[in-house]
Structure formats: structure tokens, C-alpha cells
N, C-alpha and C positions, 0 to 999 in steps of 0.2 A: 705370620703373612699370609698361610694362606683362607685363612677367616677374611683377611682385609681385604685380601683379595676378590675371594667371591663375594664379598658383602656390594667391595665398587663395582664389578660384574653388575649384580642384579640391580645397583642404583642406574648405570648405563643402560642397560635394558630398559627397566621401567621408564625411565627418562625417555627412552626413546617411543615406544610404545604411549606414555600422553602425547607425543606431539600427534604421533600417529592417526590418532583420537578424530583428534579437530575441537573444535570449541564445541561444547555443553551450555545448553540456557543455567543460569544459576539455580542452585535450590531454595532461592528464596519466588523463584517463579512456577505459577501452580498452570498447568496445561488442564480443560476438559475442554467434554462437547456440551454446549448448553442449548435451550431451547426458546427462540427468540424471535419476536417480533413475524408471524410464522413459519418460521425455518430454524435448521438447527444453524449451530455456529460452534468454530471453534477458538474458545477464549483461553491467552494468556494471560495471564495475573499475575502482575511480579507485589513482595504483600505490600511497599509505601507508593503505588503508584504518581508519577507526578502530570499527571494529563490521560486522556483517552484516546484511541485512535482506531475505524472504524476502517477496514481494506476492503473496498468494491473492485472483482476481481473485472478481467474485459471479455470478449468475446458472450460466449450466453448463459456465465454469471453461473453456470455452476462451478461446486468446487467438491471433490468425495471427503468426508471429516467424518474420520472412525471416532468410536467409543468412547475412549481418551481424548480426541482432543486431535489428533495427527490427522495430517494432511495427506498421504501418501499416492496418492495417483491420482485423478484427474486433478487439474486445474493447477499443481502444486507447483509448474515451472513461471506463471504467470509471476513478473516482476514483483507485485504486491506481496504475492502469497509466498511468496521463496525466500521474500525478507521482512516474513511476521515477527522471525524471532530479534530479528535485528532493534525492532524497536523497540520491545518488551526490553533486552536488555540496556534501553536506551532510559527506559522507566516507564516504559508508557504500556497501562491495559491497552491490550490488542486484540478486537473482535474479527473477525472470517466468516462473513455471513455464507448458505449457500445459496442457489437462484431461491425469487420467491416471495420477497422479504419485506417487510412493512419497514421503512428505514425509519418515521417518524420513533417507529417502537423500539428498533433500536440505538440508537440518538437517547431514548428517556433511557433504555439498559442503564448502556456505558455514562451517561449524567449525573447514574447512582454510587457509580462505584469511583468516577474523576471525573469534574470537570479541568479544564475548555475539556469539549468534545469536537474532533478534529474527525470530516469523513475527508476520504482518500479515494477519489475514483481513477481508475486508468481503463484509455484505450474507451471499448464501449459500455465499462463502467461508469464513465463520467455522463452517460446520457441516463444512466437508473439515479445516479448523484441526481441530475437535476432534476429529473421527477419526481425522486423521492422530495423535495426539495419544494416543488409544484405544487406538493399534496400536502402540504404541510411539517415535512422535518426540518427543525431550524438547530442544525449544527453551530459550535464556536464558529468555526473555521472553516475550509474546503480546501481543496488541492485536488487538481486535475493532470495528471501527466498523459503525456501523448494523449491530450483530447479531442472530441470531436466536439470543438467550438464556435467556430462559426460559419457559413456557408462555404469560406472560403479555404476553411479546414479538409473540402474534398467532400459533404456529407451534408442534405439537408437535415437530416435529424440532429440538429446538433442543439449544444444548450440554449445559445440566445434567442433560438428557438422556440424550444422546451421552454425556457424562463417568460420570453414574451417582455419582461423586464427588471431592471436590476434589483428592484426592491425588495426582492427577500434571498439576495446573495449578500455574506458573513463574508467579512476578508478572504479572499481568496491569492491560491498560491498554483499559477500556470508552472511545471516542471518539463521542460520540451526537450524535445533531441535536435539541433540544427539540421543533423541530416534524415530524421525520419523521412524514408521512401513509401509507407503505406499512404494511400490516394486518398483514403477515410482524415487523417491530419497532417495535412499538409504544414509544414512552419508556419508557411502563408496565411491561415489563419487564426495564430496566434493573436498581434497586433487586433488586428477588427474587435475581438475578444476584450479586451483592450480596452480599448475605446469605449466601444459599448457599458463596460462594468462601472465606470463616472467612480472612477478611481479607491476601486473596491479591490481593484485584482494588481499583484504581481508579477512579476513571470524572472525564471531562475533559465537559463539555458543550457546546455549543457554539450559537451562532443567528446569524440573516443569512442573505446568501444571494440568488440568484436564480434560483426554483424556475420548474423549464417540463417540463412532458408529467406522463405518467405515472408517482406518487408512489413507485414504487417502482424509476426508473429512473435514472441516473446522474446526469442535470441537473435532480434534483427535491432536495428538503434532503436525502433519503433518500442523496443522492450528495454532499453537500455543495457543492452549483456553487455557486461563485461566491465560497467559502471556501478551496478549493482550499492556500492557504499557512497559515487556522490549523491544518487537518487536519498538515499536514508537518512546523510547529513544534511542537503535542503530543507524533507522535509521536515525532520524533525528537532530543527530552528526553530522555522514553523510554528508547528502543532504545538511545542513545549513551553512559548512565549507565555 
């Protein structure tokens, strides 16, 4: 009886520890630091990826990537960066580059792992995505979250003005929060972009969450704080087609 009691107690303690530890990456997902496209990047690679996705952070574009491919500090709170493991768990090969990359080289690199290749940029990462496409990057799909999309977004340095024409635009998904309060990514900038895209772009509008702090930071509506899962679901459905 005593042995049975201690075995049961051990099982309960083990279960509690497992729950408190939280989710971990699957054993078949390899995480590493790679050098590609003129910069270092974090690569998360399932054993049998179904597609690839390149996640472009906002802000100044810098991400601190250690020798193991982890992102322990700078840039780790960005919405796309903080959800990178969620995409890997859904079967995507994931690349998170530091600043100064050649987007065309990144697309080529990930295409050698698994097509289709989606480039997903958020906030100022949408500007960098557009510049990469204007310089010859050819992803299969494009995702623009909280984007600098048009003049009505609040900044002249936007995707429409960078590209000039939608000719090079791949099939594109816009993910935008209805209450985005950032002066550079106003919700009013979405409709003009969709019109300009000539049928290449569609929109997923999101609401809710837990905004906190600066309206242009990752903890605000702009950064989809509190609704990461909805962003990941929308992007994954589009990128995994």
C-alpha cells in the first residue's frame, strides 16, 4: 500500500512539473544559427517541412541571435519573432534574419529547403519586404501585418510607393488590427492598398487583445498583444496552401 501511495504521489508531482514547464518544440524540429544573405539568422527546421516562411521583424530590424539559434534578447518581443516556434510546430521551416539581409538570397535559401516560400513582414518589416521585392526577391507569397501600406497608413515610405506598381507583388495577405493606434499604420491605409493591388491582396481583420504601452510597440494592438494565436492561424492558413 505504501509503495502504491508513493508511486501515485510521484506521478502527480511529475504531471504538475510537466504542466508548469509549458510547451516545448517537438523533437524533430532543429534550431540553429545560419549565415545567409549577408547576415546571421535563426533557422527552425522540422524534419519534413510542408512550406517555408521568412519572418521580418519591425523596428530597426535588429534581432539578437545566439550561436544556438535562440533569440534571448533584442527583438525577441516582436510579434512575428515571438511566435516563430508556433509556425515551426505547424510544419513550416522558419527563418528569422538579423538586420542587413539580401531578401532575394533568403528566399533562394529557403526555397532549397521547401517551397512555397512566404515572406512575412510586420510594421517596418513590411517596408523591408517591399524593398527586397523591388530589388528582385521573388517569394511565392507575401504577408504584411500592421503594415506601412499606403499614404493613408500615415507614412509616405510605404509599400505602394516603394514598389510603384503591383506587377511584382505575389499573392498577398494583409493582417491588420481594427484598432491599430500607430500613426504610421492606420487601418485606413488598408483599403487603398487592396485597390492598388489589382486583386492580388486580401485582408484578414482582427480585433481584441490586451493593449499596453506605446501604440506602435509590440505590446499594443499594433503588435496583436493577446491574440498571437489568431495571427498565426491566419498566416499559416495562407502560407501553407
